[in-house]
ROPA-725855 format. One record per residue: x, y, z of N, C-alpha, C, O in turn. Coordinates in steps of 0.001 Angstrom, whole numbers, plus 500000, padded with zeros to 6 digits. Example, Ala and Ser with C-alpha at 12.3 -4.5 7.8 and 13.67 -1.06 7.14 Angstrom:
BEGIN
[r [513190; 494310; 507800]; [512300; 495500; 507800]; [513200; 496700; 507800]; [514236; 496681; 508465]]
[r [512850; 497750; 507080]; [513670; 498940; 507140]; [512900; 500030; 507870]; [513409; 501138; 508039]]
END
This chain:
BEGIN
[r [137605; 719182; 671382]; [137916; 720587; 671566]; [137565; 721077; 672968]; [138365; 721810; 673549]]
[r [136425; 720721; 673543]; [136116; 721174; 674897]; [137136; 720678; 675923]; [137370; 721353; 676926]]
[r [137746; 719513; 675693]; [138754; 719007; 676627]; [139974; 719923; 676655]; [140559; 720149; 677714]]
[r [140359; 720453; 675489]; [141489; 721377; 675420]; [141197; 722650; 676203]; [142060; 723162; 676917]]
[r [139971; 723157; 676066]; [139578; 724345; 676815]; [139606; 724064; 678310]; [140027; 724909; 679100]]
[r [139155; 722869; 678696]; [139125; 722485; 680104]; [140549; 722364; 680655]; [140830; 722817; 681764]]
[r [141440; 721753; 679877]; [142838; 721620; 680307]; [143517; 722986; 680415]; [144275; 723238; 681352]]
[r [143236; 723867; 679445]; [143818; 725202; 679475]; [143318; 725969; 680698]; [144083; 726684; 681346]]
[r [142039; 725817; 681007]; [141471; 726493; 682173]; [142091; 725954; 683457]; [142370; 726721; 684379]]
[r [142308; 724645; 683525]; [142920; 724051; 684711]; [144359; 724538; 684883]; [144794; 724844; 685993]]
[r [145090; 724605; 683768]; [146472; 725081; 683834]; [146524; 726542; 684280]; [147369; 726931; 685085]]
[r [145604; 727339; 683742]; [145552; 728753; 684111]; [145214; 728906; 685601]; [145803; 729735; 686296]]
[r [144280; 728116; 686071]; [143885; 728160; 687476]; [145047; 727720; 688370]; [145266; 728303; 689432]]
[r [145783; 726705; 687949]; [146933; 726231; 688717]; [148013; 727305; 688781]; [148649; 727484; 689820]]
[r [148224; 728021; 687676]; [149205; 729104; 687637]; [148820; 730212; 688606]; [149652; 730711; 689363]]
[r [147543; 730591; 688571]; [147062; 731647; 689464]; [147213; 731240; 690925]; [147648; 732033; 691761]]
[r [146852; 730004; 691220]; [146954; 729504; 692584]; [148406; 729512; 693055]; [148697; 729898; 694187]]
[r [149303; 729087; 692189]; [150725; 729072; 692527]; [151236; 730495; 692772]; [152017; 730729; 693694]]
[r [150793; 731433; 691946]; [151201; 732828; 692107]; [150693; 733396; 693431]; [151420; 734110; 694121]]
[r [149454; 733082; 693782]; [148875; 733549; 695042]; [149631; 732955; 696225]; [149924; 733657; 697193]]
[r [149948; 731668; 696151]; [150673; 731013; 697235]; [152072; 731600; 697404]; [152538; 731787; 698528]]
[r [152736; 731887; 696296]; [154072; 732482; 696356]; [154018; 733858; 697016]; [154867; 734184; 697846]]
[r [153021; 734663; 696650]; [152904; 735989; 697258]; [152588; 735874; 698751]; [153083; 736669; 699550]]
[r [151773; 734898; 699131]; [151476; 734695; 700549]; [152745; 734337; 701323]; [152962; 734828; 702431]]
[r [153571; 733491; 700744]; [154828; 733118; 701398]; [155729; 734338; 701559]; [156358; 734518; 702602]]
[r [155789; 735169; 700531]; [156605; 736375; 700595]; [156084; 737323; 701665]; [156865; 737913; 702412]]
[r [154745; 737470; 701741]; [154161; 738344; 702756]; [154451; 737845; 704167]; [154735; 738636; 705066]]
[r [154378; 736540; 704354]; [154657; 735977; 705675]; [156118; 736215; 706059]; [156421; 736483; 707222]]
[r [157013; 736119; 705091]; [158422; 736403; 705347]; [158607; 737869; 705725]; [159343; 738191; 706658]]
[r [157931; 738755; 704991]; [158019; 740183; 705299]; [157464; 740465; 706687]; [158030; 741264; 707434]]
[r [156368; 739818; 707033]; [155754; 740030; 708346]; [156700; 739596; 709465]; [156724; 740199; 710537]]
[r [157466; 738561; 709209]; [158421; 738060; 710205]; [159504; 739086; 710502]; [160012; 739149; 711622]]
[r [159861; 739896; 709496]; [160957; 740843; 709656]; [160492; 742277; 709885]; [161298; 743204; 709810]]
[r [159179; 742478; 710170]; [158646; 743820; 710409]; [157875; 743867; 711716]; [157307; 742870; 712163]]
[r [157868; 745055; 712319]; [156999; 745252; 713474]; [155557; 745333; 712971]; [155319; 745460; 711770]]
[r [154615; 745260; 713880]; [153198; 745284; 713489]; [152820; 746569; 712751]; [152128; 746526; 711734]]
[r [153277; 747709; 713267]; [152979; 748992; 712623]; [153588; 749096; 711235]; [152958; 749603; 710307]]
[r [154805; 748620; 711100]; [155469; 748655; 709796]; [154747; 747754; 708807]; [154599; 748102; 707636]]
[r [154297; 746597; 709276]; [153594; 745675; 708378]; [152262; 746271; 707927]; [151881; 746115; 706767]]
[r [151556; 746943; 708818]; [150290; 747581; 708429]; [150528; 748649; 707376]; [149792; 748730; 706393]]
[r [151544; 749461; 707575]; [151871; 750499; 706585]; [152276; 749847; 705262]; [151920; 750333; 704188]]
[r [153010; 748761; 705346]; [153440; 748034; 704154]; [152232; 747527; 703360]; [152232; 747576; 702130]]
[r [151217; 747045; 704057]; [150007; 746571; 703383]; [149241; 747738; 702757]; [148585; 747567; 701730]]
[r [149321; 748914; 703367]; [148708; 750095; 702756]; [149433; 750464; 701464]; [148806; 750878; 700489]]
[r [150742; 750311; 701465]; [151519; 750566; 700244]; [151090; 749586; 699161]; [150998; 749945; 697987]]
[r [150832; 748359; 699558]; [150394; 747329; 698606]; [149126; 747756; 697888]; [148989; 747547; 696683]]
[r [148211; 748347; 698615]; [146940; 748773; 698039]; [147131; 749999; 697143]; [146532; 750090; 696072]]
[r [147957; 750929; 697581]; [148077; 752191; 696849]; [149081; 752152; 695694]; [148878; 752818; 694679]]
[r [150161; 751381; 695839]; [151195; 751360; 694796]; [151819; 749963; 694763]; [152795; 749693; 695463]]
[r [151254; 749095; 693955]; [151668; 747690; 693937]; [153120; 747522; 693483]; [153826; 746653; 693996]]
[r [153567; 748326; 692545]; [154956; 748212; 692063]; [155956; 748552; 693176]; [156966; 747869; 693349]]
[r [155660; 749604; 693915]; [156519; 749981; 695039]; [156512; 748881; 696097]; [157554; 748544; 696660]]
[r [155347; 748332; 696360]; [155205; 747219; 697304]; [156093; 746046; 696894]; [156801; 745479; 697726]]
[r [156056; 745682; 695607]; [156857; 744557; 695123]; [158349; 744864; 695219]; [159139; 743980; 695549]]
[r [158748; 746117; 694934]; [160158; 746496; 695061]; [160651; 746319; 696495]; [161721; 745759; 696731]]
[r [159854; 746806; 697449]; [160247; 746692; 698852]; [160228; 745237; 699295]; [161121; 744795; 700018]]
[r [159222; 744495; 698867]; [159115; 743088; 699232]; [160324; 742307; 698731]; [160894; 741505; 699470]]
[r [160711; 742533; 697498]; [161886; 741848; 696946]; [163162; 742264; 697677]; [164065; 741451; 697876]]
[r [163229; 743535; 698074]; [164393; 744014; 698820]; [164464; 743318; 700183]; [165543; 742916; 700621]]
[r [163331; 743178; 700843]; [163292; 742517; 702149]; [163686; 741054; 702009]; [164439; 740529; 702830]]
[r [163183; 740400; 700980]; [163493; 738982; 700776]; [164976; 738789; 700499]; [165594; 737877; 701048]]
[r [165551; 739634; 699656]; [166985; 739479; 699357]; [167835; 739766; 700592]; [168855; 739111; 700806]]
[r [167427; 740737; 701405]; [168153; 741033; 702640]; [168052; 739867; 703613]; [169028; 739508; 704272]]
[r [166862; 739280; 703697]; [166659; 738138; 704600]; [167473; 736938; 704143]; [168048; 736228; 704968]]
[r [167527; 736707; 702846]; [168271; 735563; 702324]; [169771; 735720; 702543]; [170488; 734734; 702709]]
[r [170238; 736958; 702544]; [171670; 737178; 702765]; [172011; 737196; 704255]; [173184; 737249; 704625]]
[r [170987; 737153; 705106]; [171211; 737091; 706545]; [171630; 738402; 707167]; [172312; 738395; 708191]]
[r [171252; 739523; 706590]; [171685; 740823; 707097]; [170688; 741458; 708070]; [170890; 742604; 708473]]
[r [169633; 740766; 708456]; [168679; 741329; 709414]; [169176; 741084; 710827]; [169434; 739944; 711215]]
[r [169309; 742149; 711587]; [169683; 741999; 712986]; [168478; 742232; 713888]; [168420; 741725; 715008]]
[r [167521; 743002; 713389]; [166293; 743261; 714129]; [165167; 743547; 713139]; [165400; 743678; 711938]]
[r [163958; 743640; 713655]; [162805; 743876; 712788]; [162803; 745306; 712258]; [163308; 746224; 712904]]
[r [162227; 745476; 711074]; [162074; 746796; 710478]; [160951; 747514; 711213]; [159848; 746984; 711348]]
[r [161238; 748719; 711684]; [160214; 749504; 712372]; [159452; 750346; 711353]; [159847; 750452; 710192]]
[r [158361; 750936; 711808]; [157567; 751791; 710921]; [158391; 752989; 710456]; [158301; 753399; 709299]]
[r [159186; 753544; 711356]; [160028; 754690; 711000]; [161034; 754311; 709911]; [161252; 755074; 708970]]
[r [161641; 753139; 710043]; [162601; 752680; 709030]; [161905; 752446; 707694]; [162466; 752740; 706639]]
[r [160683; 751917; 707740]; [159935; 751685; 706506]; [159611; 753003; 705823]; [159688; 753102; 704598]]
[r [159249; 754012; 706598]; [158972; 755336; 706036]; [160231; 755888; 705364]; [160148; 756490; 704294]]
[r [161383; 755688; 705980]; [162647; 756142; 705386]; [162920; 755414; 704064]; [163347; 756029; 703087]]
[r [162674; 754112; 704043]; [162854; 753332; 702813]; [161923; 753845; 701726]; [162328; 754021; 700577]]
[r [160667; 754084; 702101]; [159680; 754585; 701143]; [160086; 755946; 700591]; [159956; 756203; 699394]]
[r [160578; 756817; 701474]; [160964; 758150; 701010]; [162170; 758082; 700077]; [162255; 758845; 699115]]
[r [163106; 757167; 700359]; [164260; 757021; 699461]; [163844; 756478; 698103]; [164363; 756913; 697075]]
[r [162915; 755533; 698087]; [162506; 754928; 696824]; [161584; 755824; 696005]; [161497; 755675; 694786]]
[r [160902; 756742; 696656]; [159957; 757594; 695931]; [160446; 759029; 695793]; [159688; 759896; 695357]]
[r [161690; 759294; 696153]; [162224; 760653; 696098]; [162261; 761155; 694653]; [162760; 760492; 693745]]
[r [161714; 762345; 694490]; [161802; 763040; 693199]; [162171; 764480; 693505]; [161472; 765150; 694266]]
[r [163249; 764962; 692929]; [163641; 766344; 693223]; [162585; 767315; 692709]; [161951; 767081; 691680]]
[r [162411; 768404; 693440]; [161453; 769426; 693035]; [161937; 770078; 691749]; [163102; 770459; 691642]]
[r [161055; 770206; 690786]; [161485; 770900; 689568]; [161668; 772388; 689859]; [160909; 772986; 690622]]
[r [162663; 772954; 689250]; [162922; 774381; 689455]; [162222; 775161; 688354]; [162335; 774851; 687168]]
[r [161519; 776149; 688774]; [160811; 777003; 687826]; [161528; 778347; 687796]; [161700; 779003; 688824]]
[r [161929; 778728; 686629]; [162616; 780003; 686481]; [161763; 780932; 685635]; [161198; 780529; 684619]]
[r [161683; 782157; 686063]; [160955; 783174; 685310]; [161966; 784090; 684650]; [162825; 784667; 685317]]
[r [161862; 784218; 683369]; [162735; 785131; 682638]; [161931; 786367; 682286]; [160885; 786297; 681641]]
[r [162439; 787471; 682719]; [161729; 788724; 682480]; [162471; 789545; 681427]; [163700; 789577; 681371]]
[r [161686; 790189; 680618]; [162280; 790999; 679542]; [162356; 792443; 679930]; [162827; 793269; 679148]]
END
């Protein structure tokens, strides 16, 4: 029985290591296609909103794979991407008076 636990732990550790390595590869790819300022802001997004970070990262990877990058993403462009992805219209509040 302890051997099964040991094998399960090794498999789990291997999975985690593989996941970490994959994310590192993705980050390096993103860094290649971003200016330094944009990459720093991108890492701040990673800390504050991991889901948004993953959405942008996947978008960058798919764009890179399709060969549509002509130049690096600037910080201003990243801010525009962030604003488009996080846009929520202001709710309208109406007061009805009797």
